[in-house]
C-alpha positions in Angstrom: -2.9 -48.7 28.9 -3.6 -45.8 26.6 -0.7 -43.5 25.6 -1.3 -39.8 24.9 1.2 -38.6 22.3 1.0 -34.8 22.5 3.9 -32.7 21.2 5.7 -30.8 23.9 4.8 -27.2 24.4 8.3 -26.1 23.6 8.2 -28.0 20.3 4.9 -26.3 19.4 6.3 -22.8 20.3 9.5 -23.5 18.3 7.4 -24.5 15.2 5.2 -21.5 15.6 8.2 -19.2 15.9 9.8 -20.7 12.8 6.7 -20.4 10.7 6.0 -16.9 11.9 9.6 -15.9 11.1 9.3 -17.4 7.6 6.1 -15.4 6.9 7.7 -12.2 8.2 10.8 -12.7 6.1 8.7 -13.3 2.9 6.6 -10.1 3.6 9.8 -8.2 4.2 11.2 -9.3 0.9 8.0 -8.1 -0.9 8.1 -4.8 1.0 11.7 -4.2 0.1 11.2 -5.0 -3.5 8.2 -2.6 -3.8 10.1 0.2 -2.0 13.3 -0.4 -3.9 11.6 0.2 -7.2 9.9 3.3 -5.9 13.0 4.8 -4.4 15.2 4.2 -7.5 13.0 6.5 -9.6 14.5 10.0 -10.0 12.9 12.7 -7.9 11.5 15.5 -10.0 11.2 18.8 -8.2 9.1 21.6 -9.5 10.6 25.0 -9.8 9.0 27.5 -7.4 
């Protein structure tokens, strides 16, 4: 008798969700770091 060891769909979805969340969090950190440096620069306004 042959056994078929497929992971359960819920386990696959859970793994996918975890990996996607990890990628999104890494991207968010990069985005925040880029924007933090840009926003901390003083704003120079030209006199009209």
